HTML snippet that shows the backbone in 3Dmol.js (N, CA, C, O; Angstrom):
<script src="https://3Dmol.org/build/3Dmol-min.js"></script>
<div id="view" style="width:600px;height:400px;position:relative"></div>
<script>
const pdb = `
ATOM      1  N   MET A   1      14.696 -36.136  61.335  1.00  0.00           N
ATOM      2  CA  MET A   1      13.806 -36.934  61.078  1.00  0.00           C
ATOM      3  C   MET A   1      13.546 -38.079  61.758  1.00  0.00           C
ATOM      4  O   MET A   1      14.543 -38.756  62.009  1.00  0.00           O
ATOM      5  N   LYS A   2      12.299 -38.575  62.199  1.00  0.00           N
ATOM      6  CA  LYS A   2      12.025 -39.586  63.118  1.00  0.00           C
ATOM      7  C   LYS A   2      12.593 -40.995  62.387  1.00  0.00           C
ATOM      8  O   LYS A   2      12.140 -41.317  61.289  1.00  0.00           O
ATOM      9  N   GLY A   3      13.488 -41.715  62.983  1.00  0.00           N
ATOM     10  CA  GLY A   3      13.780 -43.070  62.430  1.00  0.00           C
ATOM     11  C   GLY A   3      14.839 -42.987  61.511  1.00  0.00           C
ATOM     12  O   GLY A   3      15.246 -43.993  60.930  1.00  0.00           O
ATOM     13  N   GLY A   4      15.399 -41.689  61.302  1.00  0.00           N
ATOM     14  CA  GLY A   4      16.376 -41.305  60.178  1.00  0.00           C
ATOM     15  C   GLY A   4      17.665 -41.888  60.661  1.00  0.00           C
ATOM     16  O   GLY A   4      17.671 -42.525  61.714  1.00  0.00           O
ATOM     17  N   PHE A   5      18.631 -41.734  60.045  1.00  0.00           N
ATOM     18  CA  PHE A   5      20.067 -42.096  60.555  1.00  0.00           C
ATOM     19  C   PHE A   5      20.865 -40.818  60.691  1.00  0.00           C
ATOM     20  O   PHE A   5      20.954 -39.976  59.798  1.00  0.00           O
ATOM     21  N   GLU A   6      21.462 -40.738  61.929  1.00  0.00           N
ATOM     22  CA  GLU A   6      22.481 -39.822  62.375  1.00  0.00           C
ATOM     23  C   GLU A   6      23.749 -39.746  61.592  1.00  0.00           C
ATOM     24  O   GLU A   6      24.646 -40.495  61.979  1.00  0.00           O
ATOM     25  N   LYS A   7      24.015 -38.905  60.460  1.00  0.00           N
ATOM     26  CA  LYS A   7      25.142 -39.018  59.795  1.00  0.00           C
ATOM     27  C   LYS A   7      26.087 -37.944  60.427  1.00  0.00           C
ATOM     28  O   LYS A   7      27.276 -38.178  60.213  1.00  0.00           O
ATOM     29  N   LYS A   8      25.838 -36.876  61.119  1.00  0.00           N
ATOM     30  CA  LYS A   8      26.757 -35.937  61.806  1.00  0.00           C
ATOM     31  C   LYS A   8      27.926 -36.764  62.647  1.00  0.00           C
ATOM     32  O   LYS A   8      29.139 -36.563  62.583  1.00  0.00           O
ATOM     33  N   LYS A   9      27.316 -37.629  63.355  1.00  0.00           N
ATOM     34  CA  LYS A   9      28.240 -38.356  64.296  1.00  0.00           C
ATOM     35  C   LYS A   9      27.927 -39.756  64.534  1.00  0.00           C
ATOM     36  O   LYS A   9      26.856 -40.060  65.062  1.00  0.00           O
ATOM     37  N   LEU A  10      28.768 -40.619  64.190  1.00  0.00           N
ATOM     38  CA  LEU A  10      28.499 -42.115  64.287  1.00  0.00           C
ATOM     39  C   LEU A  10      28.522 -42.473  65.679  1.00  0.00           C
ATOM     40  O   LEU A  10      29.491 -42.299  66.418  1.00  0.00           O
ATOM     41  N   VAL A  11      27.266 -43.053  66.059  1.00  0.00           N
ATOM     42  CA  VAL A  11      27.174 -43.846  67.485  1.00  0.00           C
ATOM     43  C   VAL A  11      27.731 -44.876  67.960  1.00  0.00           C
ATOM     44  O   VAL A  11      28.149 -45.147  69.086  1.00  0.00           O
ATOM     45  N   SER A  12      27.690 -45.603  66.693  1.00  0.00           N
ATOM     46  CA  SER A  12      28.406 -46.982  67.086  1.00  0.00           C
ATOM     47  C   SER A  12      29.366 -47.245  65.666  1.00  0.00           C
ATOM     48  O   SER A  12      29.188 -46.717  64.568  1.00  0.00           O
ATOM     49  N   PHE A  13      30.348 -48.153  66.021  1.00  0.00           N
ATOM     50  CA  PHE A  13      31.219 -48.578  64.935  1.00  0.00           C
ATOM     51  C   PHE A  13      30.918 -50.055  64.535  1.00  0.00           C
ATOM     52  O   PHE A  13      31.735 -50.702  63.880  1.00  0.00           O
ATOM     53  N   SER A  14      29.876 -50.505  64.894  1.00  0.00           N
ATOM     54  CA  SER A  14      29.495 -51.738  64.707  1.00  0.00           C
ATOM     55  C   SER A  14      29.258 -52.039  63.291  1.00  0.00           C
ATOM     56  O   SER A  14      28.867 -51.086  62.618  1.00  0.00           O
ATOM     57  N   LYS A  15      29.440 -53.355  62.598  1.00  0.00           N
ATOM     58  CA  LYS A  15      29.409 -53.390  61.124  1.00  0.00           C
ATOM     59  C   LYS A  15      28.136 -53.157  60.657  1.00  0.00           C
ATOM     60  O   LYS A  15      28.019 -52.607  59.562  1.00  0.00           O
ATOM     61  N   ASP A  16      27.019 -53.520  61.376  1.00  0.00           N
ATOM     62  CA  ASP A  16      25.738 -53.013  60.971  1.00  0.00           C
ATOM     63  C   ASP A  16      25.522 -51.657  61.111  1.00  0.00           C
ATOM     64  O   ASP A  16      24.674 -51.211  60.338  1.00  0.00           O
ATOM     65  N   ASN A  17      26.015 -50.894  61.839  1.00  0.00           N
ATOM     66  CA  ASN A  17      25.842 -49.334  61.731  1.00  0.00           C
ATOM     67  C   ASN A  17      26.565 -48.636  60.554  1.00  0.00           C
ATOM     68  O   ASN A  17      26.158 -47.725  59.834  1.00  0.00           O
ATOM     69  N   LEU A  18      27.938 -49.411  60.544  1.00  0.00           N
ATOM     70  CA  LEU A  18      28.695 -48.817  59.368  1.00  0.00           C
ATOM     71  C   LEU A  18      28.047 -49.127  57.980  1.00  0.00           C
ATOM     72  O   LEU A  18      28.030 -48.342  57.032  1.00  0.00           O
ATOM     73  N   ASP A  19      27.419 -50.618  58.002  1.00  0.00           N
ATOM     74  CA  ASP A  19      26.734 -50.656  56.404  1.00  0.00           C
ATOM     75  C   ASP A  19      25.394 -49.918  56.522  1.00  0.00           C
ATOM     76  O   ASP A  19      24.880 -49.769  55.414  1.00  0.00           O
ATOM     77  N   LYS A  20      24.791 -49.492  57.373  1.00  0.00           N
ATOM     78  CA  LYS A  20      23.653 -48.597  57.284  1.00  0.00           C
ATOM     79  C   LYS A  20      24.225 -47.253  56.884  1.00  0.00           C
ATOM     80  O   LYS A  20      23.548 -46.500  56.184  1.00  0.00           O
ATOM     81  N   TYR A  21      25.350 -46.940  57.263  1.00  0.00           N
ATOM     82  CA  TYR A  21      25.822 -45.457  57.080  1.00  0.00           C
ATOM     83  C   TYR A  21      26.154 -45.585  55.443  1.00  0.00           C
ATOM     84  O   TYR A  21      25.782 -44.689  54.685  1.00  0.00           O
ATOM     85  N   LEU A  22      26.830 -46.679  54.982  1.00  0.00           N
ATOM     86  CA  LEU A  22      27.392 -46.694  53.464  1.00  0.00           C
ATOM     87  C   LEU A  22      26.040 -46.617  52.795  1.00  0.00           C
ATOM     88  O   LEU A  22      25.918 -45.899  51.803  1.00  0.00           O
ATOM     89  N   ARG A  23      25.029 -47.296  53.260  1.00  0.00           N
ATOM     90  CA  ARG A  23      23.566 -47.122  52.517  1.00  0.00           C
ATOM     91  C   ARG A  23      22.940 -45.739  52.239  1.00  0.00           C
ATOM     92  O   ARG A  23      22.582 -45.231  51.177  1.00  0.00           O
ATOM     93  N   GLU A  24      22.914 -45.270  53.544  1.00  0.00           N
ATOM     94  CA  GLU A  24      22.487 -43.911  53.563  1.00  0.00           C
ATOM     95  C   GLU A  24      23.302 -43.016  52.996  1.00  0.00           C
ATOM     96  O   GLU A  24      22.736 -42.054  52.478  1.00  0.00           O
ATOM     97  N   SER A  25      24.690 -43.064  52.935  1.00  0.00           N
ATOM     98  CA  SER A  25      25.522 -42.206  52.173  1.00  0.00           C
ATOM     99  C   SER A  25      25.265 -42.216  50.664  1.00  0.00           C
ATOM    100  O   SER A  25      25.259 -41.176  50.004  1.00  0.00           O
ATOM    101  N   CYS A  26      25.056 -43.407  50.151  1.00  0.00           N
ATOM    102  CA  CYS A  26      24.625 -43.696  48.889  1.00  0.00           C
ATOM    103  C   CYS A  26      23.354 -43.021  48.418  1.00  0.00           C
ATOM    104  O   CYS A  26      23.193 -42.455  47.337  1.00  0.00           O
ATOM    105  N   ARG A  27      22.423 -43.179  49.456  1.00  0.00           N
ATOM    106  CA  ARG A  27      21.236 -42.467  48.837  1.00  0.00           C
ATOM    107  C   ARG A  27      21.314 -40.947  49.083  1.00  0.00           C
ATOM    108  O   ARG A  27      20.673 -40.210  48.333  1.00  0.00           O
ATOM    109  N   ALA A  28      22.054 -40.427  50.082  1.00  0.00           N
ATOM    110  CA  ALA A  28      22.217 -38.939  50.206  1.00  0.00           C
ATOM    111  C   ALA A  28      22.875 -38.294  48.866  1.00  0.00           C
ATOM    112  O   ALA A  28      22.438 -37.250  48.381  1.00  0.00           O
ATOM    113  N   GLU A  29      23.797 -38.903  48.400  1.00  0.00           N
ATOM    114  CA  GLU A  29      24.573 -38.771  47.226  1.00  0.00           C
ATOM    115  C   GLU A  29      23.520 -38.506  45.960  1.00  0.00           C
ATOM    116  O   GLU A  29      23.376 -37.495  45.272  1.00  0.00           O
ATOM    117  N   MET A  30      22.862 -39.751  45.913  1.00  0.00           N
ATOM    118  CA  MET A  30      21.879 -39.925  44.681  1.00  0.00           C
ATOM    119  C   MET A  30      20.796 -38.856  44.921  1.00  0.00           C
ATOM    120  O   MET A  30      20.402 -38.410  43.843  1.00  0.00           O
ATOM    121  N   ILE A  31      20.204 -38.314  45.959  1.00  0.00           N
ATOM    122  CA  ILE A  31      19.211 -37.230  46.223  1.00  0.00           C
ATOM    123  C   ILE A  31      19.952 -35.990  45.782  1.00  0.00           C
ATOM    124  O   ILE A  31      19.426 -35.273  44.931  1.00  0.00           O
ATOM    125  N   HIS A  32      20.853 -35.751  46.173  1.00  0.00           N
ATOM    126  CA  HIS A  32      21.722 -34.662  45.954  1.00  0.00           C
ATOM    127  C   HIS A  32      22.014 -34.388  44.363  1.00  0.00           C
ATOM    128  O   HIS A  32      21.974 -33.264  43.862  1.00  0.00           O
ATOM    129  N   TRP A  33      22.297 -35.535  43.685  1.00  0.00           N
ATOM    130  CA  TRP A  33      22.486 -35.364  42.431  1.00  0.00           C
ATOM    131  C   TRP A  33      20.951 -34.950  41.611  1.00  0.00           C
ATOM    132  O   TRP A  33      20.776 -34.073  40.765  1.00  0.00           O
ATOM    133  N   LEU A  34      20.028 -35.840  42.150  1.00  0.00           N
ATOM    134  CA  LEU A  34      18.671 -35.713  41.591  1.00  0.00           C
ATOM    135  C   LEU A  34      18.255 -34.024  41.804  1.00  0.00           C
ATOM    136  O   LEU A  34      17.787 -33.321  40.908  1.00  0.00           O
ATOM    137  N   ALA A  35      18.484 -33.670  42.905  1.00  0.00           N
ATOM    138  CA  ALA A  35      18.042 -32.398  43.315  1.00  0.00           C
ATOM    139  C   ALA A  35      18.632 -31.182  42.498  1.00  0.00           C
ATOM    140  O   ALA A  35      18.135 -30.061  42.603  1.00  0.00           O
ATOM    141  N   ILE A  36      19.861 -31.484  41.569  1.00  0.00           N
ATOM    142  CA  ILE A  36      20.299 -30.570  40.725  1.00  0.00           C
ATOM    143  C   ILE A  36      19.597 -30.501  39.368  1.00  0.00           C
ATOM    144  O   ILE A  36      19.567 -29.498  38.655  1.00  0.00           O
ATOM    145  N   LEU A  37      19.033 -31.686  39.093  1.00  0.00           N
ATOM    146  CA  LEU A  37      18.377 -31.879  37.657  1.00  0.00           C
ATOM    147  C   LEU A  37      17.310 -31.061  37.299  1.00  0.00           C
ATOM    148  O   LEU A  37      17.220 -30.694  36.128  1.00  0.00           O
ATOM    149  N   PRO A  38      16.322 -30.651  38.295  1.00  0.00           N
ATOM    150  CA  PRO A  38      15.061 -29.656  37.987  1.00  0.00           C
ATOM    151  C   PRO A  38      15.546 -28.178  37.885  1.00  0.00           C
ATOM    152  O   PRO A  38      14.661 -27.328  37.791  1.00  0.00           O
ATOM    153  N   PHE A  39      16.804 -27.783  37.892  1.00  0.00           N
ATOM    154  CA  PHE A  39      16.902 -26.482  37.693  1.00  0.00           C
ATOM    155  C   PHE A  39      16.405 -25.600  36.484  1.00  0.00           C
ATOM    156  O   PHE A  39      16.282 -24.375  36.468  1.00  0.00           O
ATOM    157  N   TRP A  40      16.155 -26.478  35.506  1.00  0.00           N
ATOM    158  CA  TRP A  40      15.836 -25.830  34.227  1.00  0.00           C
ATOM    159  C   TRP A  40      14.340 -25.616  34.313  1.00  0.00           C
ATOM    160  O   TRP A  40      13.868 -24.789  33.532  1.00  0.00           O
ATOM    161  N   VAL A  41      13.533 -26.233  35.137  1.00  0.00           N
ATOM    162  CA  VAL A  41      12.146 -25.889  35.114  1.00  0.00           C
ATOM    163  C   VAL A  41      11.812 -24.350  35.292  1.00  0.00           C
ATOM    164  O   VAL A  41      10.771 -23.872  34.841  1.00  0.00           O
ATOM    165  N   PHE A  42      12.755 -23.604  35.976  1.00  0.00           N
ATOM    166  CA  PHE A  42      12.315 -22.234  36.269  1.00  0.00           C
ATOM    167  C   PHE A  42      12.566 -21.610  35.122  1.00  0.00           C
ATOM    168  O   PHE A  42      12.272 -20.415  35.113  1.00  0.00           O
ATOM    169  N   GLY A  43      13.067 -22.104  34.058  1.00  0.00           N
ATOM    170  CA  GLY A  43      12.974 -21.289  32.600  1.00  0.00           C
ATOM    171  C   GLY A  43      11.654 -21.222  32.109  1.00  0.00           C
ATOM    172  O   GLY A  43      11.372 -20.256  31.401  1.00  0.00           O
ATOM    173  N   PHE A  44      10.808 -22.052  32.347  1.00  0.00           N
ATOM    174  CA  PHE A  44       9.237 -21.975  31.947  1.00  0.00           C
ATOM    175  C   PHE A  44       8.674 -20.807  32.635  1.00  0.00           C
ATOM    176  O   PHE A  44       7.809 -20.248  31.961  1.00  0.00           O
ATOM    177  N   PHE A  45       8.914 -20.260  33.805  1.00  0.00           N
ATOM    178  CA  PHE A  45       8.182 -19.249  34.401  1.00  0.00           C
ATOM    179  C   PHE A  45       9.133 -17.917  34.643  1.00  0.00           C
ATOM    180  O   PHE A  45       8.694 -16.982  35.313  1.00  0.00           O
ATOM    181  N   THR A  46      10.342 -17.879  34.114  1.00  0.00           N
ATOM    182  CA  THR A  46      11.148 -16.897  34.141  1.00  0.00           C
ATOM    183  C   THR A  46      11.995 -16.393  33.051  1.00  0.00           C
ATOM    184  O   THR A  46      12.014 -17.078  32.029  1.00  0.00           O
ATOM    185  N   PRO A  47      12.752 -15.239  33.085  1.00  0.00           N
ATOM    186  CA  PRO A  47      13.506 -15.177  31.813  1.00  0.00           C
ATOM    187  C   PRO A  47      14.554 -16.182  31.453  1.00  0.00           C
ATOM    188  O   PRO A  47      14.975 -16.768  32.451  1.00  0.00           O
ATOM    189  N   PRO A  48      15.086 -16.545  30.361  1.00  0.00           N
ATOM    190  CA  PRO A  48      15.999 -17.489  30.381  1.00  0.00           C
ATOM    191  C   PRO A  48      17.423 -17.346  31.047  1.00  0.00           C
ATOM    192  O   PRO A  48      18.094 -18.340  31.324  1.00  0.00           O
ATOM    193  N   ARG A  49      17.891 -15.929  31.313  1.00  0.00           N
ATOM    194  CA  ARG A  49      18.956 -15.965  32.079  1.00  0.00           C
ATOM    195  C   ARG A  49      19.091 -16.519  33.374  1.00  0.00           C
ATOM    196  O   ARG A  49      20.130 -16.829  33.957  1.00  0.00           O
ATOM    197  N   VAL A  50      17.710 -16.621  33.820  1.00  0.00           N
ATOM    198  CA  VAL A  50      17.552 -17.303  35.258  1.00  0.00           C
ATOM    199  C   VAL A  50      18.003 -18.698  35.198  1.00  0.00           C
ATOM    200  O   VAL A  50      18.555 -19.143  36.205  1.00  0.00           O
ATOM    201  N   ILE A  51      17.841 -19.523  34.086  1.00  0.00           N
ATOM    202  CA  ILE A  51      18.242 -20.899  33.939  1.00  0.00           C
ATOM    203  C   ILE A  51      19.668 -21.146  34.442  1.00  0.00           C
ATOM    204  O   ILE A  51      19.923 -22.142  35.118  1.00  0.00           O
ATOM    205  N   SER A  52      20.627 -20.210  34.102  1.00  0.00           N
ATOM    206  CA  SER A  52      21.862 -20.470  34.372  1.00  0.00           C
ATOM    207  C   SER A  52      22.113 -19.970  35.745  1.00  0.00           C
ATOM    208  O   SER A  52      23.077 -20.502  36.295  1.00  0.00           O
ATOM    209  N   ASP A  53      21.544 -19.170  36.357  1.00  0.00           N
ATOM    210  CA  ASP A  53      21.702 -18.798  37.813  1.00  0.00           C
ATOM    211  C   ASP A  53      20.929 -19.706  38.748  1.00  0.00           C
ATOM    212  O   ASP A  53      21.148 -19.690  39.959  1.00  0.00           O
ATOM    213  N   MET A  54      19.875 -20.629  38.096  1.00  0.00           N
ATOM    214  CA  MET A  54      19.333 -21.523  38.853  1.00  0.00           C
ATOM    215  C   MET A  54      20.355 -22.782  39.083  1.00  0.00           C
ATOM    216  O   MET A  54      20.544 -23.399  40.131  1.00  0.00           O
ATOM    217  N   LEU A  55      20.964 -22.987  37.791  1.00  0.00           N
ATOM    218  CA  LEU A  55      22.255 -23.903  37.759  1.00  0.00           C
ATOM    219  C   LEU A  55      23.258 -23.894  38.631  1.00  0.00           C
ATOM    220  O   LEU A  55      23.652 -24.885  39.245  1.00  0.00           O
ATOM    221  N   ILE A  56      23.759 -22.638  38.727  1.00  0.00           N
ATOM    222  CA  ILE A  56      24.941 -22.113  39.606  1.00  0.00           C
ATOM    223  C   ILE A  56      24.453 -22.283  41.038  1.00  0.00           C
ATOM    224  O   ILE A  56      25.163 -22.840  41.876  1.00  0.00           O
ATOM    225  N   TYR A  57      23.358 -21.852  41.297  1.00  0.00           N
ATOM    226  CA  TYR A  57      22.532 -22.175  42.757  1.00  0.00           C
ATOM    227  C   TYR A  57      22.393 -23.642  43.049  1.00  0.00           C
ATOM    228  O   TYR A  57      22.734 -24.024  44.168  1.00  0.00           O
ATOM    229  N   ALA A  58      21.942 -24.493  42.193  1.00  0.00           N
ATOM    230  CA  ALA A  58      22.015 -25.874  42.580  1.00  0.00           C
ATOM    231  C   ALA A  58      23.069 -26.356  42.632  1.00  0.00           C
ATOM    232  O   ALA A  58      23.148 -27.108  43.604  1.00  0.00           O
ATOM    233  N   LEU A  59      24.253 -26.287  41.865  1.00  0.00           N
ATOM    234  CA  LEU A  59      25.571 -26.698  42.052  1.00  0.00           C
ATOM    235  C   LEU A  59      26.017 -26.247  43.441  1.00  0.00           C
ATOM    236  O   LEU A  59      26.468 -27.030  44.277  1.00  0.00           O
ATOM    237  N   ALA A  60      25.875 -25.044  43.619  1.00  0.00           N
ATOM    238  CA  ALA A  60      26.519 -24.447  44.873  1.00  0.00           C
ATOM    239  C   ALA A  60      25.861 -25.170  46.239  1.00  0.00           C
ATOM    240  O   ALA A  60      26.486 -25.505  47.245  1.00  0.00           O
ATOM    241  N   ILE A  61      24.565 -25.299  46.014  1.00  0.00           N
ATOM    242  CA  ILE A  61      23.920 -25.956  47.111  1.00  0.00           C
ATOM    243  C   ILE A  61      24.283 -27.422  47.503  1.00  0.00           C
ATOM    244  O   ILE A  61      24.531 -27.802  48.647  1.00  0.00           O
ATOM    245  N   ASN A  62      24.276 -28.206  46.343  1.00  0.00           N
ATOM    246  CA  ASN A  62      24.472 -29.703  46.281  1.00  0.00           C
ATOM    247  C   ASN A  62      25.615 -30.317  46.324  1.00  0.00           C
ATOM    248  O   ASN A  62      25.752 -31.417  46.859  1.00  0.00           O
ATOM    249  N   LEU A  63      26.728 -29.544  45.657  1.00  0.00           N
ATOM    250  CA  LEU A  63      28.092 -30.175  45.436  1.00  0.00           C
ATOM    251  C   LEU A  63      28.879 -30.420  46.691  1.00  0.00           C
ATOM    252  O   LEU A  63      29.551 -31.433  46.883  1.00  0.00           O
ATOM    253  N   PRO A  64      28.744 -29.384  47.560  1.00  0.00           N
ATOM    254  CA  PRO A  64      29.323 -29.771  48.818  1.00  0.00           C
ATOM    255  C   PRO A  64      28.922 -30.936  49.578  1.00  0.00           C
ATOM    256  O   PRO A  64      29.707 -31.515  50.329  1.00  0.00           O
ATOM    257  N   CYS A  65      27.808 -31.269  49.416  1.00  0.00           N
ATOM    258  CA  CYS A  65      27.024 -32.491  50.055  1.00  0.00           C
ATOM    259  C   CYS A  65      27.493 -33.620  49.437  1.00  0.00           C
ATOM    260  O   CYS A  65      27.813 -34.631  50.063  1.00  0.00           O
ATOM    261  N   ILE A  66      27.565 -33.490  48.027  1.00  0.00           N
ATOM    262  CA  ILE A  66      28.054 -34.742  47.187  1.00  0.00           C
ATOM    263  C   ILE A  66      29.609 -34.971  47.589  1.00  0.00           C
ATOM    264  O   ILE A  66      30.052 -36.091  47.843  1.00  0.00           O
ATOM    265  N   ILE A  67      30.352 -33.843  47.618  1.00  0.00           N
ATOM    266  CA  ILE A  67      31.806 -33.912  48.056  1.00  0.00           C
ATOM    267  C   ILE A  67      32.065 -34.767  49.263  1.00  0.00           C
ATOM    268  O   ILE A  67      32.778 -35.766  49.357  1.00  0.00           O
ATOM    269  N   ALA A  68      31.269 -34.108  50.244  1.00  0.00           N
ATOM    270  CA  ALA A  68      31.385 -34.920  51.407  1.00  0.00           C
ATOM    271  C   ALA A  68      31.080 -36.377  51.693  1.00  0.00           C
ATOM    272  O   ALA A  68      31.637 -37.076  52.539  1.00  0.00           O
ATOM    273  N   GLN A  69      29.881 -36.812  50.663  1.00  0.00           N
ATOM    274  CA  GLN A  69      29.727 -38.020  50.744  1.00  0.00           C
ATOM    275  C   GLN A  69      30.864 -39.055  50.151  1.00  0.00           C
ATOM    276  O   GLN A  69      31.304 -40.080  50.672  1.00  0.00           O
ATOM    277  N   ARG A  70      31.196 -38.440  48.875  1.00  0.00           N
ATOM    278  CA  ARG A  70      32.360 -39.073  48.191  1.00  0.00           C
ATOM    279  C   ARG A  70      33.616 -39.039  48.982  1.00  0.00           C
ATOM    280  O   ARG A  70      34.461 -39.879  48.670  1.00  0.00           O
ATOM    281  N   TYR A  71      33.902 -38.189  49.987  1.00  0.00           N
ATOM    282  CA  TYR A  71      34.842 -38.162  50.882  1.00  0.00           C
ATOM    283  C   TYR A  71      34.876 -39.004  51.938  1.00  0.00           C
ATOM    284  O   TYR A  71      35.889 -39.619  52.269  1.00  0.00           O
ATOM    285  N   ASN A  72      33.610 -39.087  52.605  1.00  0.00           N
ATOM    286  CA  ASN A  72      33.454 -40.087  53.868  1.00  0.00           C
ATOM    287  C   ASN A  72      33.333 -41.714  53.515  1.00  0.00           C
ATOM    288  O   ASN A  72      33.835 -42.594  54.215  1.00  0.00           O
ATOM    289  N   ARG A  73      32.601 -41.932  52.346  1.00  0.00           N
ATOM    290  CA  ARG A  73      32.334 -43.168  52.039  1.00  0.00           C
ATOM    291  C   ARG A  73      33.503 -44.151  52.042  1.00  0.00           C
ATOM    292  O   ARG A  73      33.463 -45.238  52.619  1.00  0.00           O
ATOM    293  N   PRO A  74      34.570 -43.674  51.338  1.00  0.00           N
ATOM    294  CA  PRO A  74      35.728 -44.680  51.066  1.00  0.00           C
ATOM    295  C   PRO A  74      36.462 -44.768  52.534  1.00  0.00           C
ATOM    296  O   PRO A  74      37.120 -45.751  52.875  1.00  0.00           O
ATOM    297  N   ARG A  75      36.287 -43.746  53.258  1.00  0.00           N
ATOM    298  CA  ARG A  75      36.895 -43.842  54.736  1.00  0.00           C
ATOM    299  C   ARG A  75      36.122 -45.188  55.608  1.00  0.00           C
ATOM    300  O   ARG A  75      36.704 -46.082  56.223  1.00  0.00           O
ATOM    301  N   ILE A  76      34.834 -45.021  55.456  1.00  0.00           N
ATOM    302  CA  ILE A  76      34.184 -45.984  56.211  1.00  0.00           C
ATOM    303  C   ILE A  76      34.309 -47.439  55.667  1.00  0.00           C
ATOM    304  O   ILE A  76      34.298 -48.415  56.417  1.00  0.00           O
ATOM    305  N   VAL A  77      34.423 -47.515  54.389  1.00  0.00           N
ATOM    306  CA  VAL A  77      34.718 -48.696  53.523  1.00  0.00           C
ATOM    307  C   VAL A  77      35.950 -49.226  54.339  1.00  0.00           C
ATOM    308  O   VAL A  77      35.973 -50.256  55.013  1.00  0.00           O
ATOM    309  N   ARG A  78      37.019 -48.285  54.142  1.00  0.00           N
ATOM    310  CA  ARG A  78      38.322 -48.818  54.919  1.00  0.00           C
ATOM    311  C   ARG A  78      38.180 -49.308  56.243  1.00  0.00           C
ATOM    312  O   ARG A  78      38.879 -50.269  56.565  1.00  0.00           O
ATOM    313  N   ILE A  79      37.386 -48.805  57.074  1.00  0.00           N
ATOM    314  CA  ILE A  79      37.087 -49.095  58.506  1.00  0.00           C
ATOM    315  C   ILE A  79      36.692 -50.537  58.465  1.00  0.00           C
ATOM    316  O   ILE A  79      37.294 -51.401  59.102  1.00  0.00           O
ATOM    317  N   VAL A  80      35.585 -50.784  57.638  1.00  0.00           N
ATOM    318  CA  VAL A  80      34.940 -52.121  57.713  1.00  0.00           C
ATOM    319  C   VAL A  80      36.107 -53.051  57.306  1.00  0.00           C
ATOM    320  O   VAL A  80      36.508 -53.994  57.987  1.00  0.00           O
ATOM    321  N   GLN A  81      36.597 -52.665  56.114  1.00  0.00           N
ATOM    322  CA  GLN A  81      37.633 -53.664  55.667  1.00  0.00           C
ATOM    323  C   GLN A  81      38.727 -54.192  56.614  1.00  0.00           C
ATOM    324  O   GLN A  81      39.280 -55.291  56.599  1.00  0.00           O
ATOM    325  N   ARG A  82      38.918 -53.078  57.492  1.00  0.00           N
ATOM    326  CA  ARG A  82      40.271 -53.494  58.555  1.00  0.00           C
ATOM    327  C   ARG A  82      39.838 -54.225  59.477  1.00  0.00           C
ATOM    328  O   ARG A  82      40.588 -54.895  60.187  1.00  0.00           O
ATOM    329  N   ARG A  83      38.302 -54.192  59.619  1.00  0.00           N
ATOM    330  CA  ARG A  83      37.664 -54.836  60.740  1.00  0.00           C
ATOM    331  C   ARG A  83      37.385 -56.295  60.368  1.00  0.00           C
ATOM    332  O   ARG A  83      36.791 -57.061  61.126  1.00  0.00           O
ATOM    333  N   GLY A  84      37.822 -56.618  59.227  1.00  0.00           N
ATOM    334  CA  GLY A  84      37.555 -58.042  58.682  1.00  0.00           C
ATOM    335  C   GLY A  84      36.325 -58.320  57.861  1.00  0.00           C
ATOM    336  O   GLY A  84      36.152 -59.418  57.331  1.00  0.00           O
ATOM    337  N   GLY A  85      35.410 -57.253  57.748  1.00  0.00           N
ATOM    338  CA  GLY A  85      34.227 -57.401  56.973  1.00  0.00           C
ATOM    339  C   GLY A  85      34.376 -57.089  55.575  1.00  0.00           C
ATOM    340  O   GLY A  85      33.829 -56.068  55.157  1.00  0.00           O
ATOM    341  N   LYS A  86      35.024 -57.806  54.808  1.00  0.00           N
ATOM    342  CA  LYS A  86      35.214 -57.618  53.238  1.00  0.00           C
ATOM    343  C   LYS A  86      33.864 -56.994  52.673  1.00  0.00           C
ATOM    344  O   LYS A  86      32.904 -57.671  52.304  1.00  0.00           O
ATOM    345  N   LYS A  87      33.922 -55.699  52.660  1.00  0.00           N
ATOM    346  CA  LYS A  87      32.688 -54.851  52.122  1.00  0.00           C
ATOM    347  C   LYS A  87      33.042 -54.621  50.685  1.00  0.00           C
ATOM    348  O   LYS A  87      34.189 -54.267  50.411  1.00  0.00           O
ATOM    349  N   GLU A  88      32.110 -54.802  49.708  1.00  0.00           N
ATOM    350  CA  GLU A  88      32.163 -54.455  48.406  1.00  0.00           C
ATOM    351  C   GLU A  88      32.580 -52.802  48.301  1.00  0.00           C
ATOM    352  O   GLU A  88      32.170 -52.037  49.174  1.00  0.00           O
ATOM    353  N   ARG A  89      33.245 -52.407  47.412  1.00  0.00           N
ATOM    354  CA  ARG A  89      33.378 -50.952  47.229  1.00  0.00           C
ATOM    355  C   ARG A  89      32.110 -50.329  46.833  1.00  0.00           C
ATOM    356  O   ARG A  89      31.640 -50.692  45.756  1.00  0.00           O
ATOM    357  N   MET A  90      31.406 -49.354  47.600  1.00  0.00           N
ATOM    358  CA  MET A  90      30.323 -48.674  47.323  1.00  0.00           C
ATOM    359  C   MET A  90      30.590 -47.302  46.902  1.00  0.00           C
ATOM    360  O   MET A  90      29.900 -46.374  47.322  1.00  0.00           O
ATOM    361  N   VAL A  91      31.663 -47.112  46.005  1.00  0.00           N
ATOM    362  CA  VAL A  91      32.047 -45.683  45.713  1.00  0.00           C
ATOM    363  C   VAL A  91      31.589 -45.543  44.321  1.00  0.00           C
ATOM    364  O   VAL A  91      31.739 -44.476  43.726  1.00  0.00           O
TER     365      VAL A  91
END
`;
const viewer = $3Dmol.createViewer("view");
viewer.addModel(pdb, "pdb");
viewer.setStyle({}, {cartoon: {color: "spectrum"}});
viewer.zoomTo();
viewer.render();
</script>
């Protein structure tokens, strides 16, 4: 995405870049949680058993991303704190 933040590999360990990573990490986690919620909408158009299948699918697709955000964010907070920038816990 143009103007997006590269999360796969940090290009800089500057405080500004790490702070931006923390913000993007929180946003990414929120988006993945929100992406799970509409699974039930398919129940209006399909048989009821599909709702549970869609929940399983939504969890399988989004939970790994949520776990990755929860794993990486505290690591970045520790890096910021070690460098002297007392950052609030964003966990």
